[in-house]
C-alpha positions as CSV (number, residue, x, y, z in Angstrom):
1,M,41.0,-111.4,-128.9
2,A,40.2,-107.7,-128.9
3,N,43.0,-105.4,-129.9
4,S,44.2,-102.4,-127.7
5,D,42.2,-99.8,-129.7
6,Q,39.0,-101.8,-129.3
7,L,39.5,-102.2,-125.6
8,K,40.1,-98.4,-125.2
9,Q,36.9,-97.7,-127.0
10,V,34.9,-100.1,-124.8
11,W,36.4,-98.7,-121.6
12,A,35.6,-95.1,-122.8
13,I,32.0,-96.1,-123.3
14,V,31.9,-97.7,-119.8
15,L,33.4,-94.6,-118.2
16,Q,30.9,-92.3,-119.9
17,A,28.0,-94.5,-118.6
18,L,29.2,-94.2,-114.9
19,P,27.2,-91.8,-112.8
20,T,29.0,-88.6,-111.9
21,R,27.0,-88.1,-108.8
22,L,26.3,-90.7,-106.1
23,T,24.9,-90.2,-102.6
24,W,27.2,-91.0,-99.7
25,A,25.1,-94.1,-99.0
26,Q,25.2,-95.3,-102.6
27,A,29.0,-94.9,-102.7
28,Q,29.4,-96.8,-99.4
29,Y,27.2,-99.6,-100.6
30,W,29.2,-100.4,-103.7
31,I,32.5,-99.9,-101.8
32,G,31.3,-102.6,-99.5
33,H,29.9,-104.8,-102.3
34,G,32.9,-104.6,-104.7
35,R,32.7,-108.3,-105.6
36,E,29.0,-108.0,-106.5
37,L,29.7,-104.9,-108.7
38,A,32.6,-106.7,-110.4
39,A,30.4,-109.7,-111.1
40,K,27.7,-107.5,-112.6
41,V,30.2,-105.9,-114.9
42,R,31.7,-109.2,-116.0
43,A,28.2,-110.5,-116.7
44,I,27.6,-107.7,-119.2
45,F,30.7,-108.7,-121.2
46,T,30.1,-112.5,-121.1
47,A,26.4,-112.5,-121.8
48,V,26.9,-112.3,-125.5
49,D,29.2,-115.0,-127.0
50,P,29.2,-114.9,-130.8
51,Y,30.9,-118.3,-131.0
52,R,28.6,-120.1,-128.6
53,D,26.9,-122.2,-131.2
54,V,30.0,-123.1,-133.2
55,I,31.8,-124.2,-130.0
56,A,28.8,-126.2,-128.9
57,A,28.9,-127.9,-132.3
58,W,32.5,-128.9,-131.7
59,E,31.7,-130.3,-128.3
60,T,28.9,-132.4,-129.9
61,F,31.2,-133.6,-132.7
62,Y,33.9,-134.6,-130.2
63,R,31.4,-136.5,-128.1
64,D,29.5,-138.3,-130.9
65,A,32.2,-138.9,-133.5
66,L,35.3,-139.4,-131.4
67,G,34.0,-140.4,-127.9
68,I,35.7,-137.4,-126.3
69,T,33.8,-135.4,-123.7
70,V,35.2,-131.9,-123.5
71,D,34.1,-128.6,-122.0
72,L,35.1,-125.7,-124.3
73,S,33.6,-122.9,-122.3
74,G,37.0,-121.4,-121.6
75,L,38.3,-121.7,-125.2
76,V,40.0,-118.6,-126.5
77,V,38.9,-118.0,-130.1
78,P,41.3,-116.1,-132.3
79,A,40.2,-112.8,-133.7
80,E,38.3,-113.3,-136.9
81,K,39.7,-112.2,-140.2
82,P,37.5,-111.3,-143.2
83,G,36.9,-114.4,-145.4
84,F,37.8,-116.9,-142.7
85,G,34.6,-118.4,-141.5
86,W,35.3,-122.0,-140.4
87,L,36.7,-122.7,-136.9
88,I,38.8,-125.8,-136.2
89,V,39.1,-126.8,-132.6
90,V,41.8,-129.2,-131.3
91,V,41.6,-130.6,-127.8
92,P,44.0,-132.6,-125.7
93,G,43.9,-136.4,-126.3
94,V,42.8,-136.2,-129.9
95,T,45.4,-137.7,-132.4
96,I,45.7,-138.2,-136.1
97,E,45.3,-142.0,-135.6
98,R,42.2,-141.5,-133.5
99,V,40.6,-139.3,-136.1
100,L,41.4,-141.7,-138.9
101,T,40.0,-144.6,-136.9
102,A,36.8,-142.6,-136.4
103,M,36.6,-141.9,-140.1
104,K,36.5,-145.6,-140.9
105,K,33.0,-145.7,-139.2
106,Y,31.8,-143.4,-142.0
107,F,34.0,-144.2,-145.1
108,P,37.2,-146.0,-146.1
109,V,40.7,-144.5,-145.5
110,W,43.8,-144.9,-147.6
111,R,47.2,-143.9,-146.2
112,W,50.6,-143.9,-147.8
113,T,52.0,-145.9,-144.8
114,D,50.8,-148.4,-142.3
115,D,53.1,-147.0,-139.6
116,N,51.7,-144.9,-136.8
117,L,51.2,-141.4,-138.2
118,D,51.4,-139.8,-134.8
119,Q,54.9,-141.0,-134.4
120,L,55.9,-140.0,-138.0
121,T,54.4,-136.5,-137.9
122,E,55.6,-133.3,-136.3
123,S,53.4,-130.3,-136.3
124,V,53.8,-126.6,-135.4
125,R,50.8,-126.6,-133.0
126,S,49.7,-128.9,-130.3
127,A,46.9,-129.1,-127.8
128,A,49.2,-130.6,-125.1
129,D,48.7,-127.5,-122.9
130,G,45.0,-127.1,-123.6
131,P,42.5,-126.8,-126.4
132,Y,43.1,-124.2,-129.2
133,A,41.3,-123.0,-132.3
134,V,42.2,-121.7,-135.7
135,W,40.2,-120.1,-138.5
136,V,40.3,-121.3,-142.2
137,R,38.4,-120.1,-145.2
138,P,34.9,-121.8,-145.5
139,R,35.6,-123.7,-148.7
140,V,35.0,-127.3,-149.7
141,E,38.0,-127.1,-152.0
142,A,41.3,-125.9,-150.6
143,D,42.4,-122.3,-151.0
144,E,42.7,-120.9,-154.5
145,E,45.3,-118.4,-153.3
146,R,49.0,-119.2,-153.9
147,T,48.4,-122.3,-155.9
148,D,51.8,-121.8,-157.5
149,K,53.6,-121.9,-154.2
150,S,55.4,-124.9,-152.7
151,Y,55.7,-125.7,-149.0
152,D,59.2,-124.1,-149.0
153,D,57.9,-121.0,-150.8
154,L,55.1,-120.4,-148.2
155,K,57.5,-120.9,-145.3
156,K,59.7,-118.2,-146.7
157,D,56.6,-116.0,-147.1
158,G,55.6,-116.7,-143.4
159,V,52.1,-118.0,-144.3
160,A,50.7,-120.6,-141.8
161,G,48.8,-123.6,-143.0
162,V,46.7,-126.3,-141.4
163,T,48.3,-129.3,-139.7
164,L,47.4,-132.8,-140.7
165,L,45.4,-133.3,-137.5
166,E,43.5,-130.0,-138.0
167,Y,42.6,-131.0,-141.6
168,A,41.5,-134.5,-140.6
169,L,39.2,-133.1,-137.9
170,L,37.7,-130.5,-140.3
171,H,37.2,-133.1,-143.0
172,L,35.4,-135.6,-140.7
173,K,33.3,-132.9,-139.0
174,H,32.2,-131.4,-142.3
175,F,31.1,-134.9,-143.5
176,V,29.3,-135.8,-140.3
177,E,27.4,-132.5,-140.3
178,K,26.9,-131.9,-144.0
179,G,27.4,-135.3,-145.7
180,V,29.9,-133.7,-148.0
181,H,33.6,-134.5,-148.4
182,L,36.3,-131.8,-148.8
183,D,38.7,-131.7,-151.7
184,S,37.2,-134.1,-154.2
185,I,38.9,-132.1,-157.0
186,N,42.0,-130.8,-155.4
187,I,44.3,-131.8,-152.5
188,T,45.0,-130.0,-149.3
189,R,48.7,-129.9,-148.5
190,C,49.0,-129.7,-144.7
191,D,51.8,-127.2,-144.4
192,G,51.5,-127.0,-140.6
193,S,53.0,-130.5,-140.4
194,L,56.0,-132.5,-141.7
195,Y,56.8,-136.1,-141.7
196,R,60.0,-137.0,-140.0
197,D,61.6,-137.8,-143.4
198,G,60.9,-134.3,-144.6
199,G,57.8,-135.0,-146.7
200,V,54.7,-132.8,-146.4
201,P,51.4,-134.5,-145.4
202,S,48.2,-134.1,-147.5
203,G,44.6,-135.0,-147.4
204,D,41.8,-135.3,-150.0
205,W,38.8,-137.3,-151.1
206,G,39.0,-139.8,-153.9
207,P,35.6,-139.7,-155.6
208,G,36.5,-142.5,-158.0
209,D,37.1,-145.2,-155.3
210,G,35.4,-143.4,-152.4
211,K,38.3,-143.1,-150.0
212,F,39.9,-140.5,-147.8
213,Y,43.5,-140.2,-148.8
214,V,46.4,-139.3,-146.5
215,G,49.4,-138.6,-148.8
216,K,52.9,-137.3,-148.9
217,Y,54.6,-134.7,-151.1
218,R,58.0,-133.1,-151.6
219,R,58.5,-129.7,-149.9
220,D,59.6,-128.1,-153.1
221,L,56.7,-129.3,-155.2
222,A,54.1,-126.7,-156.5
223,D,51.1,-127.7,-158.5
224,V,47.8,-126.0,-159.3
225,S,45.8,-128.9,-157.7
226,L,48.1,-129.3,-154.7
227,R,46.8,-126.5,-152.5
228,F,46.9,-125.5,-148.9
229,R,44.5,-124.0,-146.3
230,E,45.8,-120.8,-144.7
231,V,45.0,-120.5,-141.0
232,V,44.3,-117.5,-138.7
233,L,46.0,-118.1,-135.4
234,G,45.6,-116.6,-131.9
235,E,48.1,-114.3,-130.3
């Protein structure tokens, strides 16, 4: 979303563009057609949507890969941050188990437990109240930043990471669109989620045996190959 300084600049430009002189008839016309004038002003600001194509791609992905038809026209996209170019969109009704089941149509999946991961996993974000979006860095391998930090370290630092569901969606969408798996060298630790026993979820691709792995790690473990993906959140 635009910040207050940006909004002030936009409104200043609009005010400068307003005519300083109107005839009596012109003024009366727009006073009597206030809704029409408001609609024209709104149209100016909604005509250009820089995220239209990426949102449409998510709608297509949900429909074709997950069998979920969703209208994301009202989605609020968080303000972009330099270096964060991949958008992850989560919608009501999508679950970890549903995404893993969809993955199996494309490639094998290994998981550390056969129990229902939706029941074992707690995350800091949910689409229960409507779809939401987060930005991550556009990288096939997880973030190089803070590779010496554990889950506990990053929580103390106040750095937000992807949830297990967000990562699974990103991995599947990237493969469906690009034919390329994420994290065939390193592992994404999904710091936005925790298992009920306190373990941290993870995801990666095992190139040796050709499987998507859902793992579990200790919260105090830090390793150069056990990375995370920072997210940019909305307000």
